[in-house]
A tleap script that builds the chain and sets N, CA, C and O, in Angstrom:
source leaprc.protein.ff14SB
mol = sequence {
  NMET ASP ARG SER PRO GLN GLN GLY ASP ALA
  LYS GLU GLY SER SER GLU ILE SER GLU ALA
  ASP LEU SER SER ARG ARG GLU LYS LEU ASN
  GLN LEU LEU GLU ARG ARG ARG GLN SER GLU
  ILE ARG ALA GLU ALA LYS ALA SER ARG SER
  SER THR ALA GLY MET ALA GLN ALA MET LYS
  LEU SER SER GLU PHE ILE ALA GLY ILE VAL
  ALA GLY GLY MET ILE GLY TRP LEU LEU ASP
  GLN TRP LEU GLY THR MET PRO PHE GLY LEU
  VAL VAL PHE ILE LEU LEU GLY PHE GLY ALA
  GLY ILE LEU ASN VAL LEU ARG SER ALA GLY
  VAL VAL PRO GLU GLN GLY GLU ALA TRP ARG
  LYS PRO VAL THR PRO GLY GLY GLU ASP GLU
  ASP SER ASP GLU SER SER GLN ASN SER PRO
  ARG CLYS
}
set mol.1.N position { 17.754 49.227 -53.265 }
set mol.1.CA position { 17.411 49.819 -52.144 }
set mol.1.C position { 16.041 50.312 -52.718 }
set mol.1.O position { 15.687 50.498 -53.882 }
set mol.2.N position { 15.273 50.490 -51.327 }
set mol.2.CA position { 13.703 51.331 -52.004 }
set mol.2.C position { 13.884 53.370 -51.696 }
set mol.2.O position { 14.230 53.456 -50.517 }
set mol.3.N position { 13.832 54.060 -51.980 }
set mol.3.CA position { 14.082 54.944 -52.086 }
set mol.3.C position { 12.668 55.532 -51.254 }
set mol.3.O position { 11.596 54.987 -51.517 }
set mol.4.N position { 12.713 56.785 -50.133 }
set mol.4.CA position { 11.306 57.223 -49.428 }
set mol.4.C position { 11.287 58.140 -50.653 }
set mol.4.O position { 12.018 58.168 -51.643 }
set mol.5.N position { 9.934 59.092 -50.191 }
set mol.5.CA position { 9.042 59.973 -51.596 }
set mol.5.C position { 9.800 61.756 -50.884 }
set mol.5.O position { 9.560 62.926 -51.182 }
set mol.6.N position { 10.480 61.286 -50.160 }
set mol.6.CA position { 10.885 62.559 -48.891 }
set mol.6.C position { 12.176 62.577 -49.762 }
set mol.6.O position { 12.454 63.679 -50.235 }
set mol.7.N position { 13.117 61.412 -50.091 }
set mol.7.CA position { 14.685 62.049 -50.740 }
set mol.7.C position { 14.515 62.262 -52.055 }
set mol.7.O position { 15.531 62.674 -52.613 }
set mol.8.N position { 12.882 62.015 -53.233 }
set mol.8.CA position { 13.324 61.991 -54.456 }
set mol.8.C position { 14.995 62.178 -55.169 }
set mol.8.O position { 16.056 62.525 -54.649 }
set mol.9.N position { 14.743 61.889 -56.167 }
set mol.9.CA position { 15.714 62.102 -56.963 }
set mol.9.C position { 16.609 63.193 -56.674 }
set mol.9.O position { 15.984 64.254 -56.693 }
set mol.10.N position { 17.681 63.324 -56.446 }
set mol.10.CA position { 18.692 64.111 -55.921 }
set mol.10.C position { 19.079 65.805 -56.987 }
set mol.10.O position { 19.237 66.991 -56.697 }
set mol.11.N position { 19.085 64.984 -58.260 }
set mol.11.CA position { 19.836 65.904 -59.274 }
set mol.11.C position { 18.084 67.207 -59.157 }
set mol.11.O position { 17.889 68.380 -58.839 }
set mol.12.N position { 17.058 65.790 -59.738 }
set mol.12.CA position { 16.005 66.870 -60.390 }
set mol.12.C position { 15.257 67.643 -59.121 }
set mol.12.O position { 15.216 68.872 -59.183 }
set mol.13.N position { 14.597 66.900 -57.845 }
set mol.13.CA position { 13.786 67.633 -57.072 }
set mol.13.C position { 14.903 68.540 -55.930 }
set mol.13.O position { 14.619 69.655 -55.491 }
set mol.14.N position { 15.465 68.211 -55.781 }
set mol.14.CA position { 16.794 69.117 -55.500 }
set mol.14.C position { 16.664 70.625 -55.749 }
set mol.14.O position { 15.894 71.347 -55.116 }
set mol.15.N position { 17.241 70.914 -56.437 }
set mol.15.CA position { 17.325 72.219 -57.467 }
set mol.15.C position { 16.453 73.075 -57.173 }
set mol.15.O position { 16.567 74.154 -56.590 }
set mol.16.N position { 14.920 72.171 -57.913 }
set mol.16.CA position { 13.174 72.944 -58.313 }
set mol.16.C position { 12.795 73.437 -56.632 }
set mol.16.O position { 11.915 74.291 -56.520 }
set mol.17.N position { 13.430 72.920 -55.394 }
set mol.17.CA position { 13.280 72.838 -54.439 }
set mol.17.C position { 14.043 74.071 -53.194 }
set mol.17.O position { 13.658 74.471 -52.096 }
set mol.18.N position { 15.359 74.389 -54.103 }
set mol.18.CA position { 16.401 74.645 -53.360 }
set mol.18.C position { 16.253 75.774 -54.457 }
set mol.18.O position { 17.454 76.043 -54.450 }
set mol.19.N position { 15.806 76.532 -55.268 }
set mol.19.CA position { 15.109 77.602 -55.668 }
set mol.19.C position { 14.230 78.429 -55.278 }
set mol.19.O position { 14.196 79.657 -55.363 }
set mol.20.N position { 13.494 77.668 -54.831 }
set mol.20.CA position { 12.215 78.227 -54.193 }
set mol.20.C position { 13.039 78.401 -52.738 }
set mol.20.O position { 12.970 79.559 -52.326 }
set mol.21.N position { 13.498 77.854 -52.219 }
set mol.21.CA position { 13.914 77.794 -51.020 }
set mol.21.C position { 14.816 78.869 -50.765 }
set mol.21.O position { 14.668 79.482 -49.708 }
set mol.22.N position { 15.928 79.278 -51.724 }
set mol.22.CA position { 17.219 80.096 -51.663 }
set mol.22.C position { 16.709 81.656 -51.928 }
set mol.22.O position { 17.183 82.670 -51.416 }
set mol.23.N position { 15.428 81.546 -53.030 }
set mol.23.CA position { 14.577 82.590 -52.881 }
set mol.23.C position { 13.649 83.430 -51.948 }
set mol.23.O position { 13.454 84.630 -51.755 }
set mol.24.N position { 13.159 82.237 -51.452 }
set mol.24.CA position { 12.440 82.716 -50.201 }
set mol.24.C position { 13.212 83.427 -49.172 }
set mol.24.O position { 12.875 84.444 -48.567 }
set mol.25.N position { 14.295 82.748 -49.060 }
set mol.25.CA position { 14.943 83.019 -47.959 }
set mol.25.C position { 16.193 84.375 -47.327 }
set mol.25.O position { 16.621 84.913 -46.306 }
set mol.26.N position { 16.347 84.348 -49.412 }
set mol.26.CA position { 16.993 85.521 -49.598 }
set mol.26.C position { 16.046 86.596 -49.237 }
set mol.26.O position { 16.443 87.406 -48.399 }
set mol.27.N position { 14.969 86.726 -49.683 }
set mol.27.CA position { 13.980 88.087 -49.300 }
set mol.27.C position { 14.534 87.936 -47.786 }
set mol.27.O position { 15.482 88.589 -47.350 }
set mol.28.N position { 13.850 87.044 -47.106 }
set mol.28.CA position { 13.563 87.711 -45.960 }
set mol.28.C position { 14.896 87.856 -44.959 }
set mol.28.O position { 14.895 88.338 -43.827 }
set mol.29.N position { 16.281 87.184 -45.855 }
set mol.29.CA position { 17.413 87.980 -44.784 }
set mol.29.C position { 17.749 89.486 -46.280 }
set mol.29.O position { 18.904 89.609 -46.686 }
set mol.30.N position { 16.931 90.163 -46.706 }
set mol.30.CA position { 16.944 90.980 -47.436 }
set mol.30.C position { 16.393 92.086 -46.824 }
set mol.30.O position { 16.994 93.133 -46.584 }
set mol.31.N position { 14.829 91.749 -46.485 }
set mol.31.CA position { 13.742 92.430 -45.288 }
set mol.31.C position { 14.447 92.325 -43.651 }
set mol.31.O position { 14.033 93.104 -42.792 }
set mol.32.N position { 15.736 91.112 -43.252 }
set mol.32.CA position { 15.971 91.700 -41.685 }
set mol.32.C position { 16.770 92.165 -41.672 }
set mol.32.O position { 16.841 92.885 -40.676 }
set mol.33.N position { 18.550 92.272 -43.008 }
set mol.33.CA position { 19.003 93.513 -43.462 }
set mol.33.C position { 18.366 94.934 -43.005 }
set mol.33.O position { 18.773 95.901 -42.361 }
set mol.34.N position { 17.125 94.561 -43.684 }
set mol.34.CA position { 17.062 96.192 -44.281 }
set mol.34.C position { 16.568 96.734 -42.874 }
set mol.34.O position { 16.962 97.869 -42.610 }
set mol.35.N position { 15.535 95.926 -41.651 }
set mol.35.CA position { 15.296 96.429 -40.757 }
set mol.35.C position { 16.822 96.496 -39.625 }
set mol.35.O position { 16.591 97.204 -38.644 }
set mol.36.N position { 18.239 95.896 -39.636 }
set mol.36.CA position { 18.898 96.013 -38.875 }
set mol.36.C position { 19.397 97.538 -39.272 }
set mol.36.O position { 19.325 98.560 -38.589 }
set mol.37.N position { 19.907 97.361 -40.551 }
set mol.37.CA position { 19.781 98.915 -41.125 }
set mol.37.C position { 19.419 99.715 -40.582 }
set mol.37.O position { 20.308 100.287 -39.951 }
set mol.38.N position { 18.472 100.114 -40.473 }
set mol.38.CA position { 16.976 100.914 -40.408 }
set mol.38.C position { 17.204 101.013 -38.988 }
set mol.38.O position { 17.193 102.169 -38.565 }
set mol.39.N position { 17.433 99.987 -38.035 }
set mol.39.CA position { 17.688 100.192 -36.638 }
set mol.39.C position { 18.999 100.834 -35.789 }
set mol.39.O position { 19.129 101.153 -34.607 }
set mol.40.N position { 19.689 100.863 -36.671 }
set mol.40.CA position { 21.551 100.893 -36.385 }
set mol.40.C position { 21.750 102.516 -37.137 }
set mol.40.O position { 22.768 103.187 -36.965 }
set mol.41.N position { 20.480 103.002 -38.046 }
set mol.41.CA position { 20.779 103.775 -38.471 }
set mol.41.C position { 19.377 105.231 -36.938 }
set mol.41.O position { 19.781 106.266 -36.408 }
set mol.42.N position { 18.696 104.934 -36.865 }
set mol.42.CA position { 18.096 105.163 -35.499 }
set mol.42.C position { 18.764 105.092 -34.191 }
set mol.42.O position { 18.325 105.742 -33.243 }
set mol.43.N position { 19.532 104.535 -34.113 }
set mol.43.CA position { 20.750 103.759 -32.747 }
set mol.43.C position { 21.514 105.297 -33.117 }
set mol.43.O position { 21.241 106.280 -32.429 }
set mol.44.N position { 22.639 105.398 -34.445 }
set mol.44.CA position { 23.035 106.480 -34.816 }
set mol.44.C position { 23.128 107.811 -34.823 }
set mol.44.O position { 23.952 108.721 -34.741 }
set mol.45.N position { 21.411 107.494 -35.013 }
set mol.45.CA position { 21.447 109.201 -34.696 }
set mol.45.C position { 21.095 109.543 -33.779 }
set mol.45.O position { 21.337 110.745 -33.668 }
set mol.46.N position { 20.338 108.929 -32.504 }
set mol.46.CA position { 19.764 108.777 -31.296 }
set mol.46.C position { 21.453 109.315 -30.370 }
set mol.46.O position { 21.645 110.138 -29.475 }
set mol.47.N position { 22.250 108.536 -31.004 }
set mol.47.CA position { 23.797 108.599 -30.082 }
set mol.47.C position { 24.157 110.173 -30.745 }
set mol.47.O position { 24.361 111.092 -29.951 }
set mol.48.N position { 24.198 110.333 -31.684 }
set mol.48.CA position { 24.668 112.472 -32.015 }
set mol.48.C position { 23.576 112.970 -31.727 }
set mol.48.O position { 23.706 114.193 -31.791 }
set mol.49.N position { 22.243 112.607 -31.353 }
set mol.49.CA position { 21.426 114.000 -30.862 }
set mol.49.C position { 21.758 114.048 -29.216 }
set mol.49.O position { 21.739 115.076 -28.540 }
set mol.50.N position { 22.121 112.463 -28.642 }
set mol.50.CA position { 22.621 113.005 -26.967 }
set mol.50.C position { 24.252 113.381 -26.864 }
set mol.50.O position { 24.647 114.094 -25.942 }
set mol.51.N position { 25.135 112.872 -27.837 }
set mol.51.CA position { 26.184 113.837 -27.407 }
set mol.51.C position { 26.349 115.339 -28.197 }
set mol.51.O position { 27.289 116.107 -27.992 }
set mol.52.N position { 25.446 115.538 -28.958 }
set mol.52.CA position { 25.309 116.695 -29.216 }
set mol.52.C position { 24.597 117.671 -28.202 }
set mol.52.O position { 24.967 118.843 -28.266 }
set mol.53.N position { 23.304 117.245 -26.965 }
set mol.53.CA position { 23.020 117.644 -26.255 }
set mol.53.C position { 24.070 117.851 -25.236 }
set mol.53.O position { 24.149 118.972 -24.734 }
set mol.54.N position { 24.763 117.063 -24.920 }
set mol.54.CA position { 25.753 116.481 -23.919 }
set mol.54.C position { 26.630 118.487 -24.084 }
set mol.54.O position { 26.463 119.444 -23.328 }
set mol.55.N position { 27.319 118.406 -25.108 }
set mol.55.CA position { 27.936 119.526 -25.692 }
set mol.55.C position { 27.371 120.673 -25.432 }
set mol.55.O position { 27.833 121.462 -24.607 }
set mol.56.N position { 25.874 120.964 -26.396 }
set mol.56.CA position { 25.519 121.974 -25.592 }
set mol.56.C position { 25.426 122.721 -24.389 }
set mol.56.O position { 25.442 123.950 -24.324 }
set mol.57.N position { 25.284 121.578 -23.016 }
set mol.57.CA position { 25.110 121.542 -21.876 }
set mol.57.C position { 26.188 121.877 -21.072 }
set mol.57.O position { 26.196 122.810 -20.270 }
set mol.58.N position { 27.212 121.012 -21.322 }
set mol.58.CA position { 28.916 121.416 -21.342 }
set mol.58.C position { 28.843 123.359 -21.569 }
set mol.58.O position { 28.489 124.150 -20.694 }
set mol.59.N position { 29.184 123.629 -22.646 }
set mol.59.CA position { 29.238 125.092 -23.376 }
set mol.59.C position { 28.317 125.966 -22.287 }
set mol.59.O position { 28.547 127.097 -21.861 }
set mol.60.N position { 27.238 125.108 -21.986 }
set mol.60.CA position { 25.942 126.255 -21.670 }
set mol.60.C position { 26.830 126.258 -20.024 }
set mol.60.O position { 27.164 127.400 -19.709 }
set mol.61.N position { 27.221 125.190 -19.012 }
set mol.61.CA position { 27.752 125.276 -17.631 }
set mol.61.C position { 29.138 126.180 -17.422 }
set mol.61.O position { 29.736 126.586 -16.426 }
set mol.62.N position { 29.355 126.296 -18.896 }
set mol.62.CA position { 30.943 126.322 -18.555 }
set mol.62.C position { 31.080 127.951 -18.881 }
set mol.62.O position { 31.817 128.755 -18.310 }
set mol.63.N position { 30.122 128.202 -20.001 }
set mol.63.CA position { 29.632 130.027 -20.282 }
set mol.63.C position { 29.244 130.470 -18.421 }
set mol.63.O position { 29.745 131.369 -17.745 }
set mol.64.N position { 28.356 129.609 -18.091 }
set mol.64.CA position { 28.020 130.580 -17.247 }
set mol.64.C position { 28.849 130.686 -15.685 }
set mol.64.O position { 28.652 131.595 -14.880 }
set mol.65.N position { 29.571 129.821 -15.533 }
set mol.65.CA position { 30.330 129.874 -14.823 }
set mol.65.C position { 31.801 130.520 -14.756 }
set mol.65.O position { 32.403 130.713 -13.699 }
set mol.66.N position { 32.307 130.837 -16.077 }
set mol.66.CA position { 33.259 131.977 -16.442 }
set mol.66.C position { 32.374 133.457 -16.142 }
set mol.66.O position { 32.805 134.278 -15.332 }
set mol.67.N position { 31.242 133.646 -16.817 }
set mol.67.CA position { 30.736 134.975 -17.072 }
set mol.67.C position { 30.679 134.970 -15.499 }
set mol.67.O position { 30.995 136.158 -15.432 }
set mol.68.N position { 30.577 134.714 -14.556 }
set mol.68.CA position { 30.239 134.508 -12.970 }
set mol.68.C position { 31.658 135.454 -12.673 }
set mol.68.O position { 31.572 136.557 -12.133 }
set mol.69.N position { 32.895 134.890 -13.080 }
set mol.69.CA position { 34.061 135.471 -12.636 }
set mol.69.C position { 34.370 136.301 -13.237 }
set mol.69.O position { 35.257 136.973 -12.711 }
set mol.70.N position { 33.803 136.859 -14.870 }
set mol.70.CA position { 34.256 137.935 -15.529 }
set mol.70.C position { 33.565 138.893 -14.875 }
set mol.70.O position { 34.307 139.701 -14.316 }
set mol.71.N position { 32.509 139.075 -14.755 }
set mol.71.CA position { 31.430 139.277 -13.719 }
set mol.71.C position { 31.649 140.381 -12.511 }
set mol.71.O position { 31.538 141.600 -12.380 }
set mol.72.N position { 31.995 139.336 -11.772 }
set mol.72.CA position { 33.249 139.603 -10.521 }
set mol.72.C position { 34.165 140.313 -10.491 }
set mol.72.O position { 34.232 141.260 -9.707 }
set mol.73.N position { 35.447 139.891 -11.685 }
set mol.73.CA position { 36.463 140.434 -12.030 }
set mol.73.C position { 36.320 142.063 -12.446 }
set mol.73.O position { 37.148 142.897 -12.077 }
set mol.74.N position { 34.950 142.440 -13.406 }
set mol.74.CA position { 35.312 143.533 -13.530 }
set mol.74.C position { 34.552 144.756 -12.704 }
set mol.74.O position { 34.949 145.921 -12.686 }
set mol.75.N position { 33.147 144.147 -11.891 }
set mol.75.CA position { 33.144 145.218 -10.761 }
set mol.75.C position { 34.288 145.168 -9.938 }
set mol.75.O position { 34.658 146.311 -9.667 }
set mol.76.N position { 35.203 144.031 -9.283 }
set mol.76.CA position { 36.137 144.701 -7.883 }
set mol.76.C position { 37.110 145.436 -9.077 }
set mol.76.O position { 38.069 146.119 -8.718 }
set mol.77.N position { 36.844 145.278 -10.298 }
set mol.77.CA position { 38.447 146.730 -11.356 }
set mol.77.C position { 38.001 147.832 -10.957 }
set mol.77.O position { 38.611 148.722 -10.364 }
set mol.78.N position { 36.254 147.767 -11.476 }
set mol.78.CA position { 36.077 149.150 -11.613 }
set mol.78.C position { 35.890 149.887 -9.834 }
set mol.78.O position { 36.190 151.073 -9.696 }
set mol.79.N position { 35.504 149.261 -8.876 }
set mol.79.CA position { 35.689 149.696 -7.698 }
set mol.79.C position { 36.669 149.641 -7.074 }
set mol.79.O position { 36.460 150.058 -5.934 }
set mol.80.N position { 37.668 149.333 -7.233 }
set mol.80.CA position { 39.401 149.170 -6.706 }
set mol.80.C position { 39.150 150.243 -7.769 }
set mol.80.O position { 38.047 150.588 -7.348 }
set mol.81.N position { 39.432 151.326 -9.241 }
set mol.81.CA position { 39.333 152.387 -9.766 }
set mol.81.C position { 38.929 153.643 -8.892 }
set mol.81.O position { 39.692 154.496 -8.440 }
set mol.82.N position { 37.314 153.547 -8.736 }
set mol.82.CA position { 36.627 154.443 -8.052 }
set mol.82.C position { 37.306 154.673 -6.618 }
set mol.82.O position { 37.333 155.797 -6.116 }
set mol.83.N position { 37.848 153.557 -5.990 }
set mol.83.CA position { 37.998 154.040 -4.626 }
set mol.83.C position { 39.915 154.344 -4.569 }
set mol.83.O position { 40.356 155.432 -4.200 }
set mol.84.N position { 40.619 153.452 -4.898 }
set mol.84.CA position { 41.722 153.887 -4.816 }
set mol.84.C position { 42.476 152.281 -4.125 }
set mol.84.O position { 43.447 152.292 -3.368 }
set mol.85.N position { 41.900 151.246 -4.507 }
set mol.85.CA position { 41.808 150.332 -2.881 }
set mol.85.C position { 42.810 149.096 -3.534 }
set mol.85.O position { 42.705 147.986 -3.013 }
set mol.86.N position { 43.673 149.255 -4.541 }
set mol.86.CA position { 43.945 148.274 -5.911 }
set mol.86.C position { 43.249 147.163 -5.902 }
set mol.86.O position { 42.305 146.751 -6.577 }
set mol.87.N position { 44.107 146.576 -4.686 }
set mol.87.CA position { 44.212 144.560 -4.969 }
set mol.87.C position { 42.782 144.563 -4.375 }
set mol.87.O position { 42.010 144.177 -5.253 }
set mol.88.N position { 42.260 144.790 -3.455 }
set mol.88.CA position { 41.441 144.412 -2.320 }
set mol.88.C position { 39.844 144.338 -3.502 }
set mol.88.O position { 39.375 143.207 -3.632 }
set mol.89.N position { 39.447 144.974 -3.925 }
set mol.89.CA position { 38.111 144.584 -4.121 }
set mol.89.C position { 38.521 143.712 -4.995 }
set mol.89.O position { 38.518 142.561 -4.557 }
set mol.90.N position { 38.979 143.870 -6.393 }
set mol.90.CA position { 39.522 142.916 -7.068 }
set mol.90.C position { 39.438 140.997 -7.119 }
set mol.90.O position { 39.028 140.127 -7.887 }
set mol.91.N position { 40.190 141.109 -5.618 }
set mol.91.CA position { 40.158 139.887 -5.346 }
set mol.91.C position { 39.086 139.821 -4.381 }
set mol.91.O position { 39.201 138.639 -4.059 }
set mol.92.N position { 38.111 140.271 -3.684 }
set mol.92.CA position { 36.910 139.979 -3.161 }
set mol.92.C position { 35.937 139.662 -3.896 }
set mol.92.O position { 35.105 138.821 -3.556 }
set mol.93.N position { 35.908 140.423 -5.231 }
set mol.93.CA position { 34.493 140.502 -6.310 }
set mol.93.C position { 35.333 139.212 -7.151 }
set mol.93.O position { 34.574 138.491 -7.798 }
set mol.94.N position { 36.296 138.976 -7.189 }
set mol.94.CA position { 36.319 137.428 -8.257 }
set mol.94.C position { 36.288 136.647 -7.296 }
set mol.94.O position { 36.161 135.575 -7.887 }
set mol.95.N position { 36.321 136.329 -5.859 }
set mol.95.CA position { 35.583 135.381 -5.284 }
set mol.95.C position { 34.391 135.409 -5.090 }
set mol.95.O position { 33.921 134.311 -4.790 }
set mol.96.N position { 33.464 136.506 -5.155 }
set mol.96.CA position { 32.323 136.493 -5.131 }
set mol.96.C position { 31.561 136.270 -6.592 }
set mol.96.O position { 30.332 136.210 -6.596 }
set mol.97.N position { 32.178 136.171 -7.616 }
set mol.97.CA position { 32.072 136.247 -8.814 }
set mol.97.C position { 32.538 134.050 -9.172 }
set mol.97.O position { 32.323 133.374 -10.178 }
set mol.98.N position { 32.973 133.787 -8.264 }
set mol.98.CA position { 33.105 132.691 -8.438 }
set mol.98.C position { 32.029 131.908 -7.564 }
set mol.98.O position { 31.127 131.116 -7.838 }
set mol.99.N position { 32.365 132.297 -6.761 }
set mol.99.CA position { 30.651 131.890 -5.755 }
set mol.99.C position { 29.579 132.176 -6.753 }
set mol.99.O position { 28.580 131.509 -6.485 }
set mol.100.N position { 29.447 132.818 -7.656 }
set mol.100.CA position { 27.877 133.227 -7.956 }
set mol.100.C position { 28.023 132.480 -9.406 }
set mol.100.O position { 27.001 132.052 -9.943 }
set mol.101.N position { 29.212 132.337 -9.994 }
set mol.101.CA position { 29.074 131.513 -11.142 }
set mol.101.C position { 28.468 129.955 -10.840 }
set mol.101.O position { 27.360 129.591 -11.236 }
set mol.102.N position { 29.542 128.979 -9.949 }
set mol.102.CA position { 28.974 127.571 -9.202 }
set mol.102.C position { 27.660 128.044 -8.444 }
set mol.102.O position { 27.510 127.416 -7.396 }
set mol.103.N position { 27.074 128.599 -8.591 }
set mol.103.CA position { 26.060 128.577 -8.171 }
set mol.103.C position { 25.068 129.094 -9.321 }
set mol.103.O position { 23.871 129.078 -9.034 }
set mol.104.N position { 25.403 129.504 -10.465 }
set mol.104.CA position { 24.838 129.330 -11.841 }
set mol.104.C position { 24.485 128.322 -12.358 }
set mol.104.O position { 23.366 128.081 -12.811 }
set mol.105.N position { 25.642 127.473 -12.331 }
set mol.105.CA position { 26.392 126.392 -12.781 }
set mol.105.C position { 24.995 125.520 -11.975 }
set mol.105.O position { 24.012 125.249 -12.665 }
set mol.106.N position { 25.017 125.289 -11.090 }
set mol.106.CA position { 24.280 124.331 -9.849 }
set mol.106.C position { 22.882 125.021 -10.214 }
set mol.106.O position { 23.032 124.666 -11.383 }
set mol.107.N position { 21.749 125.640 -10.245 }
set mol.107.CA position { 21.011 126.373 -11.194 }
set mol.107.C position { 20.817 125.558 -12.248 }
set mol.107.O position { 20.235 124.474 -12.283 }
set mol.108.N position { 21.520 126.361 -13.378 }
set mol.108.CA position { 21.284 125.432 -14.687 }
set mol.108.C position { 21.550 124.395 -14.400 }
set mol.108.O position { 20.462 123.945 -14.760 }
set mol.109.N position { 22.195 123.314 -13.954 }
set mol.109.CA position { 22.088 121.722 -13.860 }
set mol.109.C position { 20.775 120.838 -13.103 }
set mol.109.O position { 20.371 119.691 -13.294 }
set mol.110.N position { 20.298 121.972 -12.124 }
set mol.110.CA position { 18.746 121.787 -11.645 }
set mol.110.C position { 19.365 121.225 -10.577 }
set mol.110.O position { 18.560 120.626 -9.864 }
set mol.111.N position { 20.790 121.175 -10.086 }
set mol.111.CA position { 20.659 120.674 -8.713 }
set mol.111.C position { 20.375 122.196 -7.370 }
set mol.111.O position { 20.196 121.751 -6.236 }
set mol.112.N position { 20.351 123.220 -7.431 }
set mol.112.CA position { 19.719 123.923 -7.249 }
set mol.112.C position { 18.894 124.568 -6.977 }
set mol.112.O position { 19.664 125.240 -6.291 }
set mol.113.N position { 17.422 125.350 -6.764 }
set mol.113.CA position { 16.010 125.749 -7.497 }
set mol.113.C position { 16.751 126.969 -7.627 }
set mol.113.O position { 17.821 127.380 -7.179 }
set mol.114.N position { 15.815 127.445 -8.410 }
set mol.114.CA position { 15.929 128.560 -9.469 }
set mol.114.C position { 15.735 129.721 -7.755 }
set mol.114.O position { 15.700 129.005 -6.754 }
set mol.115.N position { 15.666 130.685 -7.560 }
set mol.115.CA position { 15.655 131.758 -6.819 }
set mol.115.C position { 14.262 131.778 -6.870 }
set mol.115.O position { 13.461 131.595 -7.787 }
set mol.116.N position { 14.094 132.159 -5.146 }
set mol.116.CA position { 12.143 131.811 -5.235 }
set mol.116.C position { 11.819 130.779 -5.116 }
set mol.116.O position { 11.361 130.619 -3.985 }
set mol.117.N position { 11.790 129.740 -5.811 }
set mol.117.CA position { 11.065 128.461 -5.807 }
set mol.117.C position { 12.261 127.511 -4.274 }
set mol.117.O position { 13.446 127.356 -3.979 }
set mol.118.N position { 11.045 127.196 -3.834 }
set mol.118.CA position { 11.158 125.608 -2.700 }
set mol.118.C position { 11.989 124.746 -3.050 }
set mol.118.O position { 12.170 124.318 -4.190 }
set mol.119.N position { 12.491 124.476 -2.151 }
set mol.119.CA position { 12.758 123.153 -2.329 }
set mol.119.C position { 12.123 122.349 -2.530 }
set mol.119.O position { 11.418 122.223 -1.528 }
set mol.120.N position { 11.707 121.181 -3.687 }
set mol.120.CA position { 10.951 120.140 -4.012 }
set mol.120.C position { 11.182 119.006 -2.697 }
set mol.120.O position { 11.976 119.265 -1.793 }
set mol.121.N position { 10.651 118.161 -2.717 }
set mol.121.CA position { 10.538 117.056 -2.440 }
set mol.121.C position { 11.061 116.337 -2.901 }
set mol.121.O position { 10.902 116.360 -4.121 }
set mol.122.N position { 12.212 114.990 -2.266 }
set mol.122.CA position { 12.434 113.710 -3.458 }
set mol.122.C position { 11.355 113.392 -3.949 }
set mol.122.O position { 10.219 113.780 -3.673 }
set mol.123.N position { 11.710 112.679 -4.684 }
set mol.123.CA position { 10.218 111.417 -5.444 }
set mol.123.C position { 10.776 110.155 -5.235 }
set mol.123.O position { 11.963 109.866 -5.387 }
set mol.124.N position { 9.848 109.394 -4.871 }
set mol.124.CA position { 10.588 107.800 -4.472 }
set mol.124.C position { 10.114 107.745 -5.887 }
set mol.124.O position { 9.514 108.425 -6.719 }
set mol.125.N position { 11.033 105.898 -5.638 }
set mol.125.CA position { 10.645 105.735 -7.387 }
set mol.125.C position { 9.139 104.923 -7.166 }
set mol.125.O position { 8.767 104.487 -8.256 }
set mol.126.N position { 8.565 104.731 -6.511 }
set mol.126.CA position { 6.961 104.405 -6.568 }
set mol.126.C position { 6.636 105.742 -7.270 }
set mol.126.O position { 6.873 105.450 -8.442 }
set mol.127.N position { 6.386 106.549 -7.266 }
set mol.127.CA position { 6.320 108.015 -7.738 }
set mol.127.C position { 5.656 108.618 -6.796 }
set mol.127.O position { 5.087 109.635 -7.195 }
set mol.128.N position { 5.490 108.329 -5.502 }
set mol.128.CA position { 5.148 109.333 -4.017 }
set mol.128.C position { 5.752 109.589 -3.672 }
set mol.128.O position { 6.798 108.983 -3.439 }
set mol.129.N position { 5.349 111.096 -3.317 }
set mol.129.CA position { 6.424 111.235 -2.365 }
set mol.129.C position { 6.689 110.635 -0.679 }
set mol.129.O position { 6.126 109.653 -0.194 }
set mol.130.N position { 7.543 111.390 -0.091 }
set mol.130.CA position { 8.141 110.267 0.488 }
set mol.130.C position { 7.549 109.846 1.924 }
set mol.130.O position { 7.630 108.826 2.607 }
set mol.131.N position { 6.556 111.799 2.157 }
set mol.131.CA position { 5.570 111.586 2.922 }
set mol.131.C position { 4.471 111.707 2.338 }
set mol.131.O position { 4.122 112.749 1.783 }
set mol.132.N position { 3.668 110.473 2.399 }
set mol.132.CA position { 2.389 110.672 1.401 }
set mol.132.C position { 1.464 110.632 2.704 }
set mol.132.O position { 0.306 110.821 2.334 }
set mol.133.N position { 1.533 110.462 4.048 }
set mol.133.CA position { -0.564 110.940 4.471 }
set mol.133.C position { -0.896 111.966 4.423 }
set mol.133.O position { 0.153 112.482 4.809 }
set mol.134.N position { -1.683 112.952 4.219 }
set mol.134.CA position { -2.500 114.197 4.248 }
set mol.134.C position { -1.780 115.016 5.473 }
set mol.134.O position { -1.294 116.117 5.732 }
set mol.135.N position { -2.044 113.726 6.053 }
set mol.135.CA position { -1.645 114.885 8.030 }
set mol.135.C position { -0.431 115.756 7.852 }
set mol.135.O position { -0.312 116.774 8.534 }
set mol.136.N position { 0.817 115.269 6.630 }
set mol.136.CA position { 2.104 115.803 7.318 }
set mol.136.C position { 2.047 116.571 6.491 }
set mol.136.O position { 2.156 117.706 6.956 }
set mol.137.N position { 1.881 116.542 5.058 }
set mol.137.CA position { 1.475 117.076 3.788 }
set mol.137.C position { 0.638 118.471 4.381 }
set mol.137.O position { 0.820 119.298 3.487 }
set mol.138.N position { 0.066 118.924 5.127 }
set mol.138.CA position { -1.062 120.204 5.210 }
set mol.138.C position { -0.020 121.126 6.712 }
set mol.138.O position { -0.100 122.286 7.116 }
set mol.139.N position { 0.958 119.843 7.216 }
set mol.139.CA position { 1.502 120.661 8.233 }
set mol.139.C position { 2.409 121.699 7.409 }
set mol.139.O position { 2.680 121.597 6.212 }
set mol.140.N position { 2.767 122.570 8.156 }
set mol.140.CA position { 4.025 123.403 8.120 }
set mol.140.C position { 5.358 122.671 8.677 }
set mol.140.O position { 5.483 122.072 9.746 }
set mol.141.N position { 6.230 122.862 7.753 }
set mol.141.CA position { 7.897 121.832 8.208 }
set mol.141.C position { 8.138 122.742 9.046 }
set mol.141.O position { 7.567 123.819 9.218 }
set mol.142.N position { 9.108 122.226 9.630 }
set mol.142.CA position { 9.707 122.869 10.651 }
set mol.142.C position { 11.008 122.748 10.790 }
set mol.142.O position { 11.587 123.322 11.712 }
savepdb mol mol.pdb
quit
């Protein structure tokens, strides 16, 4: 049987080629693993930041809500003490505080515009306003 030059001697050529080949493969694998580790570290850091930001937002919104109710209750209780109308002022101002707390939460979340700001027109996915012609922008709203 005639051996082709590509096959070579199984014991001599394959061990030399295989060592060089294994060395280059090992280096490529190490580089790939390092890139994956770095991307996993970045992903974990990003997830941690978003988790922390979510917790901070939740604490802010809940404190806005509770502060509105507590402030309303205190004003109602003080008004009842001053006027002698014991449960009525407390009940009315707790309800007003509840409404104020909800409004503060909606403002903090960006659902309702801040006091004194006008409603903004929604932006379409294309980046332009719904009413894009100039005549409708210059005319007063009805």
